[in-house]
MIMINU-448479 format. One record per residue: x, y, z of N, C-alpha, C, O in turn; residue in three letters. Coordinates in steps of 0.2 Angstrom, whole numbers, plus 5000, padded with zeros to 4 digits. Each point is the difference from the previous one (the first is absolute). Layout:
BEGIN
XYZXYZXYZXYZALA/...
This chain:
BEGIN
488750864391499249954998499950034995500250054997MET/499549885001499750014994499449954998500149945001SER/499350084996499449964999500149984992500150054996ASP/499949885003499950004993499250024997499549995004THR/500550034991499350024995499949944996500349955001ASN/499350074994499649954998500250014993500250064999ALA/499949894996500349994996500549954998500049945002GLY/500350074994500749964997500550035000500050064998ARG/500549925004500850034999500449965000500149965005THR/500450044990500649964999499849925001500549975003GLY/499050004996499949945000499549995009499849955001GLY/500150095003499550005004499450014998499950034995ALA/499649955009499349994998499650005008500149965004GLN/499550104996499550015007499349964996499749994995ASN/500149985011499349964998499850005007500249995005VAL/499150054993499550015004499649935004499449994998LEU/500949965006499749924999499350055005500050055003THR/499549914995499349985002499849995005499550025002GLY/501049915002499949965005500750055004500550024997ASP/499449995011500550025001500649935004500550015002HIS/499249924997500349955002500450004996500650005002ARG/499150004991500649994995500550034999500549984996SER/499650095009500550074999500749935001500049955002ALA/500750104994500549984998500550044997499950034996HIS/500849975007500650034993500349954998500149955003LEU/500050074992500449934995500550044997499950054996LEU/500849905005500450024993500249934997500349975004ALA/499750014990499949964996500650024996500050054996GLU/500749905005500550014994500350054999500350004995ASN/499850055009500150055000500750015001500249975004VAL/500150074991500750024997500250075000499750054997HIS/500749965006500350095002500750014997500349955001CYS/499950094997500750025000500050075001499650054998VAL/500949965005500250075002500750004999500449965002LEU/499650104993500750014997500249954997499749994995GLY/500849985006500449944997499849955004500049954998ASP/499850055009499649955005499649964998499550024997ARG/500649915005499349964999499750005006500449965003LEU/499250065001499650005006499849955001500249955003VAL/499250074993499449925000500049954993500150034995LEU/500049925005500049964996499449945001500049955004ARG/499350074991499449955002499849995006499849955001ASP/500350095003499549995006499550005001499750054998VAL/500049895006499250005000499850015008500349975004SER/499250094998500049965008499150054999499950064998LEU/499549895007499650035000499649985006499949955002LYS/499950135002499850035005499249995000499750044996VAL/500049925008499250005000499750045006500450025004SER/498949984996499850045006500149965007500149945000ARG/500050095004500249975006500749975002500249985006GLY/500250024988500750005000500550045002499950064999GLU/500649935004500450085002500649954999500049945002ARG/500450074995500649964997500550055002500050054997VAL/500349925007500850035002500650004992499949944998GLY/500450084999500450024996500850005002500350055002LEU/499949894998500650015002500950014996499850024994ILE/500849975006500449974997500550085000499950065002GLY/500649924997500650065001499850054998499450004998GLU/500950065002500250084998500349984990500549974999ASN/498950064997500349984992499849954997500349994995GLY/499249955007499749954999499450024996499849974995ARG/499850105007499650014995499250015005499550004997GLY/500549995008499550035005499550054997499649994996LYS/500950075007499850094997499750004993499650044999SER/500749904996499850024993499449974999499550024997THR/500649925006499349964999499350045002499550004996LEU/500550035011499550025003500050074995499450025000LEU/501050024997499650074997499949964994499750034996ARG/500449915002499849964993499450005000499650034996ALA/500149935010499449995000499550065002499550014997ILE/500950045007499650075002499950034993499550024999ALA/500949994997499850024990500650045001500350014995GLY/500150015009500350075001500949964994500550044999GLU/499449915000500549964995499849984996499649965001LEU/500650054994499949964992500049945001500449995006PRO/499549964992500449934999500149974991499649994996VAL/501050005003500349964993499649964998500149994994GLN/499449975011499749944998499749985005500150015006ARG/499449954992499649985007499150035000499650044997GLY/500349945009499450045003499750015007500049965004GLN/499950104997499750035006499250015003499850064997VAL/500049925005499350005000499850025008500149965005VAL/499650094996499650025006499150005000499550034999ARG/500649905004499349994999499750035008500349985005ALA/499350064996499950055007499350035000499850004994VAL/499850015009499750064999500050045005499850015005ALA/500850034990500050085004500850014998500249974996GLY/500150095007500650005002500549965002499949985005GLN/500650004992500949975004500350045002500450024996VAL/499649995009500850035004500549974998500049944999GLY/500650105001500550015000500550035003500250054997PHE/500149935007500750025004500549984996500149944999LEU/500350095000500750034998500650005005500050025006PRO/500549964993500550025008500150084999500150035005GLN/499950014989500150075000499550034996500150034995GLU/499249965010499450044997500050084999500250045003PRO/499549954991500150084997499250045002499549965000GLY/500450105001499450044997499950034996500450024996PHE/499250005003499650064995500650074999500549995004PRO/499650044993500550075001499350045005499449994999ALA/500850055006499650045005499749985006499750025005GLY/500249894992499749985006500350025007500650005001ALA/498950015004499750005005500049935006499949954997THR/500350045011499749935002499350015000499749954998ILE/499950105002499350024999499649984994499549975000GLU/501050054992499449984996500449925001499649964998THR/501050025003500049925000499349975004499549974997VAL/500750045007499249975005499650024999499749975004LEU/499750094992499550024996500049934993499649954999ALA/500850064997500149954998499949924999499849964996ARG/500650045010499949925003499249985004499849944999ALA/499950105003499250005002499750034995499550035001THR/500849984994499450034995499249964998499550024997ALA/500549925004499749954999499450005006499549974999GLU/500750055006499749985004499550085002499650015004PHE/500550054991499750035000499549994992499450034999GLY/500849944997499449974997499649985002499450024999GLU/500849925006499549985002499450015004499449975000MET/500950075004499750065004499550034997499450025002ALA/500950004990499350054998499549964996499450004998GLU/501249944999499249964998499649995006499450024998ARG/500549955007499549995005499650065003499450005002MET/501050054997499550085001499550014994499550035001ARG/500649944992499850004995499349955001499450025000ALA/500949925001499349945002499650045004499550024998ALA/500750005009499750035006499350054999499549995003GLU/500650064993499950044995499449964994499450035001GLU/500849924996499549974996499749965005499450004999LEU/500749975005499549985005499550055004499549975003MET/500750084998499750055004499450034995499550035003SER/500649964991499650054994499349954999499650024996SER/500449915007499450004998499849954995499449975001GLY/501150004995500049994994499749935000500249975005ALA/499349994992499649955001500749955000500350005006GLU/499949974991500549955000500750005002500450024996ASP/499749965009500850005006500049955001500149995006LEU/499949974991500249925001500750024998500450025004SER/499949984987500750015000500350055000500550014997GLU/499350055008500350045005500249995005500650025001VAL/498949965004500349955007500549964998500550025002LEU/499449934994500449954998500850044998500549985003GLY/499550074993500850024998500150045009500549995003GLU/499150044999500050045007500549965005500550025003TYR/499149904999500249965003500749984996500550035002GLY/499449934994501050014999500350045001500349995004ARG/499750084993500550075001499949985010500549975001LEU/499250045003499850005006500849945003500550015004GLN/499249924992500549965003500950005001500349995005ASP/499850024987500550044996500350065005500650005002GLU/499150054999500350045004500249985007500650015002PHE/498849955001500249985006500749955000500450015004ALA/499649954991500449925000500950045000500549985001ARG/499350094997500850034997500250065003500450034998ARG/499049995010500250025007499950074997500550045001GLY/498949974994499950094998499750055004500150064999GLY/499549905007499750055006500750015002500250065000TRP/500149895003500650045004500750044995500650025003GLU/499349974991500550034995500550085005500650005001LEU/498950045000500650045004500449995004500650025000HIS/499249925008500549975005500449944995500649985001ALA/499250004994500549944997500750064998500550005003ARG/499350064993500650024997500350045007500750005000VAL/499150015004500550015004500349955004500450025004GLY/499449924996500249955005500849984996500549995003GLU/499450004990500349994993500750034997500549974998VAL/499250105003500650045001500649995007500649995000LEU/498750035007500749975005500349955000500650015001ASP/499349934997500349945000500549994996500449955001VAL/499650094993500650014992500250055004500350044996PHE/499749995011500450065001500150074995500550034999GLY/498949985000499650034995499550075003499850054998LEU/500149925009499750075003499950055001499550045001GLY/501349975001500250075004500050064992500050065001GLY/500149924992500350024996499450054995499649984995LEU/500650085007499350054996499949954992500549994996ASP/498750005004499749984995500150054994499949974994ARG/500150095006500150054994501049995000500350054999LEU/500049895001500850015000499849974993499549974998ARG/501050054998500049974992500549925003500249995005PRO/499749984988500349945002500849974997500449965001THR/499550114994500650024998500850005006500649994999ALA/498950055007500650005005500149975006500350035005ALA/499549914994499949925003500349975000499949974995LEU/500650015009500749944999499649944997499449995000SER/501349984997499849934998499349965003499450004998GLY/500949975010499649975004499250055001499449975000GLY/500750085000499250035003499750004992499449995000GLU/500950014995499749994991499749945000499449994999ARG/501049965005499849915000499550005003499449984997SER/500650045011499549995004499350044997499549975001ARG/500550094996499550024999499549974993499550024997LEU/501049955002499549964993499949945002499549984999ALA/500949975006499649945003499450045004499649955001LEU/500250095002499550025004499650034996499450015002ALA/500750014991499350004994499849934998499449985000ALA/501150004999499649944998499749955006499649964998LEU/500650045007499549985009499550024997499649974997VAL/500450095004499350065000499549994993499350015000LEU/501049974994499650004996499649914998499549994996THR/500849975008500049914999499850004993499450024998GLU/501049974997499950004990499949915003500249975005PRO/499550024989499849924998500549974998499949954997ALA/500850075004500749945000500550045001500150065000GLY/500249905002500850045004500649984996500149954998LEU/500350105002500649994998500550035005499950065001LEU/500649895003500350055004500949994999500149945000LEU/500450114999500749994999500250035007500150065000ASP/500149885007500350015004499650065004500350055001GLU/499249935000499550035004500350045006500050065002PRO/500349875002500450025008500550055001500150035005THR/500249974989500650064997499750075004499550025000ASN/501049995004499950075003499450025004499950065000HIS/499849885005499550005003500449975009500449965000LEU/499350085007500349975005499549935001499549984997ASP/500849995010499549945001499350025001499649964998ASP/500250095005499550025000499450004994499449985000ARG/500950054996499750004993499949924997499549984997ALA/501149975004500049944994499649955007499949944999VAL/499950095007499549975005499450014997499649964998ASP/500350135001499249994998499949984991499450004998TRP/501149984997499949994996499849944999499550004998LEU/500949955004500149934999499349995001499749984995VAL/500050025011499349965000499750044996499849964996PRO/500050105001499650034994500149964994499649984996TRP/501050005003500149954991499749945005499549984997LEU/500749995008499849944998499049995003499749955002ALA/500150104997499250024998499850014994499549984998ARG/501150044998499750034994499849954995500249955001TYR/499450074994499549924998500250024992500149944997GLN/499950114999500549994994500349974996499749945002GLY/500850034993500649995001500550055000499950064998PRO/500649915004500550055001500849955001500149945002CYS/500350114996500349994998500950035004500250054998LEU/500249925007500650045004500449985000500249955003ILE/500450104992500749975001500350045006500050065001ALA/500349885003500150035005500649965005499949955003SER/500550074999500449975003499949985008500449965003HIS/499150095001499850015005499849915002499549984996ASP/500849985009499849945003499450015002499549974997ARG/500250075010499750005003499250014997499549985002VAL/500550064993499550004995500049954995499450004997LEU/501049965000499949954997499749935003499849954998LEU/500450075007500049945008499050005000499649954999ASP/500350115002499350035004499650024994499450025001LYS/500749994995499650054994499749954994499449994998ALA/501049984999500049964993499949935000500249965004VAL/499350034993499949934997500249954995499649974997THR/501150045001500449994994500550045000499950065000ALA/500849904999500350035000500549994992500049944998ILE/500450104997500049974991500850035001500150064998VAL/500249905004500850014996500150034993500049964995ASP/500250105005500350004993500550024997500350035004LEU/500149964990500449994998499950044993499949964995ASP/500150085005499550044993500549994992499849984995GLY/500850035007500449984993500149924997500149984994SER/499950005011499849914998499349964999499949944999ARG/499850125003499149964997499849975007499649965001GLY/500850055004499549955005499850035005500350055003THR/499149924999499750005006499549955004499549964999THR/501050055008499849925003499550045006500150045004VAL/499349924993499450035007500049945008500049934999ARG/500050085005500049985008499350045000499850064999TYR/499949875004499350025004500050015006500549995003GLY/499150045001500250025007500450095001499950054996GLY/500549955009500250085004500849964998500249964996GLY/500150085008500950035001500149905005500449974997TYR/499450015007499949955003499949934995500349955000ARG/499350074995499949944996500549994995500249944998ASP/500150134999500549994996500750005003500550014996TYR/499549995010500649975001500049935004500649975000LEU/498949995002500049934997500049974995500349944998ASP/499250114996500249934991500650034999500249964995GLU/500350085007500650014996500549955006500649984999ARG/499050015006500749935005499849954995500449984996ALA/499050015004499849934997500450004993500449954998ALA/499450104999500750014994500549995000500349964996ALA/500150065009500450014999500449915004500549984998ARG/499149995006500149935001499949974993500449954999ALA/499250064999499849944994500650024996500249944998HIS/500150124999500650014998500649955002500349974996TRP/499650045009500949965003499749934997500349974996TRP/499250015007499949945000500149974991500349944999GLN/499350114996500349974995500650004996500249964996GLN/500250105008500849984998500449945002500649984998TYR/498950015010500649955002499849924999500349955003ARG/499050054991500049954995500050004994499749964996ASP/500650105004500350014992501049974999500349984995TRP/499850025013500950015001499749925001500149974994ARG/499650005010499949925000500149974993500449974998GLN/498950054999499849984992500949994997500249954997GLU/500350125004500450004996500849965004500549984996LEU/499450025009500449945001500049925000500449965000VAL/499050034999499949944998500049994991500049944997GLU/499850135000500149984993500749994999500249954996ALA/500350095006500949965001500149955000500249964995ARG/499650035011500249925002499949954995500449964997ARG/498950055002499749944993500450024992500049964996ARG/500250085003500550034994500649985002500450004996LEU/499949995011500649974999500249925003500549965000ASP/498650035001500249925001499849964993500249945000ARG/499550104995499849984993500950014996500349964996ALA/499950085007500750004997500549965001500449974996ALA/499650025012500449955000499949914999500449955000ARG/498850064999499849924998500350014991500149944997SER/499950095001500149994992500950004999500349974995GLY/499850065009500750005001500449935001500649994999ARG/498949965003500549925003499949984992500549994997VAL/498950015001500149984992500450034994500049994994PHE/500250065008500350034996500550014995500050044995GLY/500549895006500549964995500049935001499749985005GLY/500549994991500049924998500549994999500450044999ARG/499749914999500749965000499749944993499649965001ARG/500950064994499949964994499749935000499549984997ASP/500949995008499849924999499350005006499849955003SER/499950114997499449985006499450044996499550025003ASP/500649984992499550004996499249995002499550045001LYS/500749915000499249945000499650045007499450025000LEU/501149985005499650015006499850074999499550025003SER/500950024995500050064999499450024996499750055002TYR/500149924993499350004995499549985006499750055002ASP/500249905001499649965003499750035006499549985002LEU/501050085003499750025006500350074998499650045001ALA/501049994996500350065004499250044992499650045002GLY/500549954993499650034995499250045004499750054999GLY/500349925003499250005005500150045007499650045002GLY/500949955000499950025006500450074999500050045005ALA/500449994989500350054998499550034997500150064999GLN/499349934998499450034998499550025004499650055000ALA/500449905006499550035006500450065002499750065000ALA/500949935000500350065005500150064997500250055004ALA/499849954989499950064996499350015001500050065000ALA/499649935001499250014999499850045006499650045000ARG/500849945008500150015004500350075002499850045005ALA/500749974989500450074999499850035000500050055004THR/499549944990499550064996499450025005499950065001ARG/499949895002499550035005500250045005499750055003ALA/501049944998500250045008500250044997500050055004ALA/500249974989500050055000499750044998500250055000ARG/499349944997499350034998499550015005499550044999GLN/500649945008499650035006500450075004499850045003GLN/501149934996500350075004499950064994500150065002LEU/499749934990500150044999499350045000499950064999GLY/499649905003499450035002500050035006499650054999ARG/500749945008500050035005500550054998500050055003LEU/500449954992500450065003499750054993500250064999LEU/499449934997499650054997499450035004499750054997ASP/500149935009499350025004500350005007499749985005GLU/501150054994500150005011499550065002499750054998GLU/500349915008499750045004500750045002500649985000VAL/499250105002500550045004500150015006499550005004ARG/501150004998499949975008499650075005499850054997ARG/500149945008499650065003500350055003500349985005PRO/499650074994500750065005499949965007499549985002PRO/501150034999499850005009499750065006500250065001GLN/499549925002499650075004500850045002500549975001PRO/499450124998500650045002500149995007499649995004LEU/501250014997500049975010500650064997500150014995ALA/500150025011500850055002500449945002500550014998PHE/499449935005500549945002500449974992499850014994ARG/500549975007500649984995499949945000500049985006ALA/499749974988499949934999500549955002500650014998PRO/499449955005500649945001500350024994499850024995GLU/501049965007500650014995500050084997500450004995GLY/499350055006500150044995500850045005500150005006ASP/500150024990500950025002499650105004500350035004PRO/499049994993499950065004499850005004499850055002ALA/500149885003499649985007500749995004500050015006GLY/500549964988500749995006500550075001499950064998GLU/500649925006500650065000500150025006500049965004GLY/500050124996500250025007499550005004499450014998ALA/500749995009499449995005499450074999500250034995GLU/499549975007499550045000499850025005500049975005ARG/499650114996500050035007499749965004499549964998PRO/500750045009499349945004499450055004499550034998GLY/500749945007499550045006500150065002500650005001ASP/499050065000499950065004499950034996499949974995GLY/500150115004499850064995500549984996500650005001VAL/499049994992500550014993500050074998500550024997LEU/499150025004499850074998499850055007499849985005LEU/500450074994499650055007500050064997500650024998ARG/498850025002500050074997500050045010499749975004ALA/500550094995500050025008500050084996500450034997SER/499049995006499850094998500150024994500450054998GLY/499249904997500250024993499650064998499450005001LEU/500950054995499650074998500349994992500549984998ALA/499150045000499950034990499750044999499449995001VAL/500750074998499450084999499749985004500149985005GLY/499150054991499750015005499349935002499450015004ASP/500749954994499849934997500349945006499749954999VAL/500850045005500449975007500250025002500550044998LEU/499349975008500250055005500049955009499750015005ARG/500849944995500349965004499749965002499849995006GLY/500249974989499849934999500449955002500650004998VAL/499249945008500649955000499649944999499450005000ASP/501049955000499849954995500649925001500550004996LEU/499449965009500349955000499849954995499450004999GLU/501149944998499849954993500449965003500650004998LEU/499349935006500049945001499749944998499449994998ALA/501049945000499849964997499349975002500049975005PRO/499450044992499449975000499750055001499449985000GLY/500750105000499850065002499549994991500149984995SER/499150075007499850024997499650055001499550005004ARG/500750064992499450084998499850004996500449984995HIS/499150055004499650014994499750075003499650025004VAL/500750034990499850075002499450044994500149994994ILE/499650035009499350034997500150065000500550015002THR/499250064997499850074998500050034996500349984994GLY/499550085007499650044994500550014993500550025003PRO/499549974991500450024996500550085001499750055003ASN/500949954996500350065002500450005009500450045004GLY/499449914997500149995010500849974999500249975005SER/500150034988500949985003499949904999500549985000GLY/499149995000500349944998500549964997500349955001LYS/499650094992500549954996500750065002500649984998SER/499350095005500750015001500449965006500649995000THR/498949985005500249975004500449964998500650025001LEU/499249924994500249944999500550024997500649995003LEU/499550034992500650034998500750025004500549985000SER/499450075004500450005005500249945005500649995002ALA/498949985001500349925000500549984996500650005001LEU/499049984992500549974998500650044997500249994994ALA/500150065009500750064999499850034993500450024996GLY/499149985002500250034992499650085000499850024995LEU/500250005013499950085002500350005004500049955004ARG/500350094997500350035007499650045004499650044997ALA/500449945010499550035004500550075002500650004999PRO/498650075003500350055003500449995006500650015000ASP/499049975003500149995008500049915002499949954996ALA/500250045009500049935003500549954995500350044996GLY/499849895005500449954997499849935000499849975005ALA/500250014988499949944998500649965003500550034999VAL/499449905004500749965000499849935001499649985004THR/500949984990499749954997500649965004500450025004ARG/499549924994500549935000500450014997499950044995GLN/500849925005500550004993499749984997499449995001PRO/500849994992499749974996499349974999499949944999ASP/499650105003499249995000500050014991500350024996LEU/499249955004499549984993499350025001499649985004ARG/500450094990499350025003499750004994500350044996ILE/499149935002499649984995499550075000499450005002GLY/500950054993499550075001499549964992500249974995TYR/499150055007499550014994499650065000499550025002LEU/501050024993499650095000499249994997499749964997PRO/500050105006499350004997500050004992499649954998GLN/500850094999500250004990500649975001500450005004GLU/499449964989500749984996500550054997499750044997SER/500749975003500650044997500349984995500650015001ASP/499249954993500549974995499950074995500249984994PHE/499650095007500550044995500449974997500449965003SER/499450074989500749994996500349944995500250014995GLY/499749925011500149944999499949984993499450004999GLU/500949994997499949964992500149925000499749964996ARG/500650025008500049935001499749965001499550025002ARG/500649934997499249934999499949995008500650015003GLY/498949965001500049985004500649965005500350015006VAL/499849934989500749955003500350055003500050015006LEU/500450034989500850034999499850055005500550015003GLU/499050045000500050035005500049965004500550005004THR/499149964997500049975007500749985002500250015005PHE/500249964991500649985002500550035000500549985003ALA/499450094994500450075002500150015005500550015003ALA/498549985001500150035008500249955004500250025006HIS/499849944992500349935004500649995000500249975005ARG/500250074990500749974996500249925002500549975003ALA/498850014994500449924996499849984994499650024997ALA/500949915002500049984993499050034999499550025003TYR/500849974990499349984996499649945003499550005004VAL/500949954993499749945001499649975007499449975001ASP/501150075005499850005008499350024998499449975000ASP/500750105000499450054999499549964998499549995003ALA/500650004991499349954995499849935006499449995001ALA/500849995002499949955003499450005007499449975001ARG/501150105003499750045005499250054999499550025004GLU/500649994989499450064996499449934999499450015001LEU/500849924997499449964999499949975006499449985000THR/501050005006499549985007499750045003499649995004ARG/500650094994499350035005499449994996499450005003PHE/500750004992499149984994500050085001499550005003GLY/500750054995499950054997499850024995499550034998LEU/501049944999499850034991500349904997500449965002PHE/499250064991499949954995500950004998500350065001ALA/500049914997500549994995500050044992500550034997SER/498949965003499950054994499950075001499950044995ALA/500149995010500250085005500550015000500250065000ASP/500349895000500750035002500450064996500550045003PHE/499249964990500450034995499750085000500350054998ASP/499149955006499550064998500250075004499949995006VAL/500250064991500450065004499850015006499449995002PRO/501050055003499650015004499650054999499550005004VAL/500650054992499650064999499450004997499750054999ASN/500049875000499549994996499449965004499450004998ARG/500849985007499849965007499450045002500050064999LEU/499649905004499350055001500050035009500549985003SER/499250045000500150015007500149945003500549985004VAL/499149994995500049925003500649974999500449995004GLY/499649994992500849984997500750025002500449965001GLN/499650105001500650045002499849995009500550015004LEU/499049984998499949975007500249935000500149995006ARG/500049974991500149945000500850005000500449965002ARG/499850094994500749994999500450035008500549975002LEU/499150085002500250035006500149925004500549985003GLU/498849974995500049975006500749944997500449985004LEU/499550014992500549954996500650025005500149965004ALA/500350114995500550035003500049995009500549975002LEU/499250055001499849995008500049944999500649985002LEU/499149974997500149925002500950014999500450025004PHE/499549974991501049964997500450015006500449965001SER/499550125004500450045004500149935007500549995004ARG/499149984996500049965007499950055006500550005004ARG/499150044996500250055005500049965007499849945001PRO/500450115005500149995005499250035006499849975005ASP/500050114992499550034999499750054994500350034995LEU/499149955007499450054994499750065003499750025005LEU/500450004990499750094998499650024996500150054996LEU/499249925004499749984993499250084999499550005004LEU/500650034993499750075000499449984993500249984995ASP/499150025005499649975000500149954994499950014994GLU/500349915011500249964996499449954996500149954996PRO/499550085005499249964994500050054995499749984995THR/500450095004499850044996500349944992500549974999ASN/499050054996500149994993500449914999500549994996HIS/499149975008500249925000499349965000499650035004LEU/500249934993499749954996499949995008500450035004SER/498849934998499749985007500449935005500149995006LEU/500249964984500349945005500650035001500349985005ASP/500150074992500750035004499950035006500550005003LEU/499150034998499850045006499949955007500250015005VAL/499549924992500049965004500649975002500350025005GLU/500249934990500749985001500350055002500449985004GLN/499750114996500450035005499850015006500450025004LEU/499049984998499649985008500349945002500249995006GLN/499849974989500249945007500850004998500349975005ASP/500050054992500750014999500250045007500649995002ALA/499150055001500350055004499649985005500250035005VAL/499249944996499849965006500549945001500049975005GLN/500550014991500449935001500850045003500449975003GLN/499650104996500850034998500149995009499550015004PHE/501149994999500149985007500550085002500250025006THR/499850014990500350065000499650075003499549995002GLY/500650064999499750085002499650014991500249994994PRO/499350035008499450024995499950095001499850025005VAL/500250014991499750064999499450004996500149964995VAL/499350075004499750014994499750055001499850025006MET/500150034987499550065000499549974996500349974995VAL/499050025006499549994997499350025001499849995006THR/499950044989499150005001499649944995499550014997HIS/500949935004499749955000499549975006500249965003ASP/499250074998499649955005500049945003500049995006ARG/500049974989500149955000500649975004500049955004ALA/500650094992500749985004500150045006500449975004LEU/499350084998499950035008499749955002500349975005ARG/499050014993499649965006500649935003500149985006GLU/500149994988500749945002500250025004499749975005ARG/500650084998500750035002499650085006500350055000HIS/499249935002499650045002500350005008499950055003ARG/500549895002500250025005500750044999500450015005ASP/499849994988500850054999499850084996500450044997SER/498949975003500050084997500350045005500150005006LEU/500250054988500150075004499950054994500149994994LEU/499750075011499750054994500750075001500450015005GLU/499650014990500650054999499550065000499650004996LEU/500650055008499350055001500850065004500549985003VAL/499350074994500450065004500849995000500550035004ASP/499649934990500649984999500349965009500550025003GLY/499049934999500449965004499449945001499450005000ARG/501049945000499849945001499449985006500250015006LEU/499149974993499749995007499749924998500149974995THR/499650015011499649954998499150044999499950055003ARG/499849934992499350004998499550005006499949955002PRO/499850105000499449975004499549965002499750015005ALA/
């Protein structure tokens, strides 16, 4: 956690605005390079008072960098950052740091220090009023303002508020003298967030604030954010938070310098994206139709010119009278048709990618051939035991079945999926699968370590396919642009590696899906596409997820892995 200080640093400027209604956070044409990588290219964004803007985009597209730049923690090479607020701007990075030697108590004391200062100023005003000074109007006015601000921010209930916030963020049972250096990463993140909530700064910059929060903490934080009145920018993939707490959404692609703003919350964003996609398809269909018509006109003009393409010496007079004019007209028509065709080709409307789907399109050889497993149990786990995390797990997977598994970190969820996929041998029990069963397994973390080949070559190698066939398949998925096909895999961002994993998953045409945290590291548009593809999949599905929106969608299919066994949640 950090607070920005007054002054200028690396293109950043603090402005103590006189009118709180004009408070805002601004990035204007911000250009930022980290190492040899361009992260932000002339990015502009403004968040005004009362706005809570959700910042979305794939991992590696510059969200955290933009937040750090606006917070003043990262100098920019070009552009301007302005923090126009009357007070501090609170910043929550994904990995917050604390001063050396800090304890939970000193962090809380710093977060609530302003309340102590306000209380001291009120006491001083009370002493002045009791001294019998002649002109008390100014003192009374200041005292009233202090009381109102103190009450508005919960100063009278401060002790109770501190206890409530610590409890809701899972920190209430910790010794307040414990050094922050002895806390886990999740505990440090929750402590930094608790400090910001208690401080309630004049502006907020939050980087994935619901990471490391359980459902109870999220349910508390979302309404608090929805009531927050200062300018607030939140980088998040949490669809519950985006749906209930933000007033606008900005989709950022920093290296390309694009910020697309959508009004309203997450549902409004989905509606606008759907409308934009429908418009794109209509533009593509119109362009294709114009292209067909232009080629027809060119063909007609060429055939018309050939009618008068030759003459006999004895027919010179009739040719001069009729053929010459007709051929000139045909030449003009041909030139016009060629010009129109050239313009259309220059202004090509790229074909929108098809939505992701596990079923093969009509005519695709991947969907033909050997008969696939039919009805009945495709996979059965009996008495499955692995180490200390799985103790006698039983599970049957038949077509159409859905199982969404939750549970605390370290409870064995990923271990269970890897055992079902056949990648880990159980210590006891057995997993039986139908012959020729194609399992689509999506691990939680991508493993392309040591891979130096380009995206297309790597995809083709994993698919054991010819490069041309792999290129057509990869293009149809729409997960990579052709310009990215030659990018070495070891240079891909986390989000791009996840896209490569998805491309391989869909290309396998699986009969059964085992998905470990499938929405991690994906853009929200891709999350929605994947969710719809899973919904339409007719085979069995087992998903491990902490995604609240995904769990809510499959609430009737929830299982909890506790003490090594699968149970229905209470």
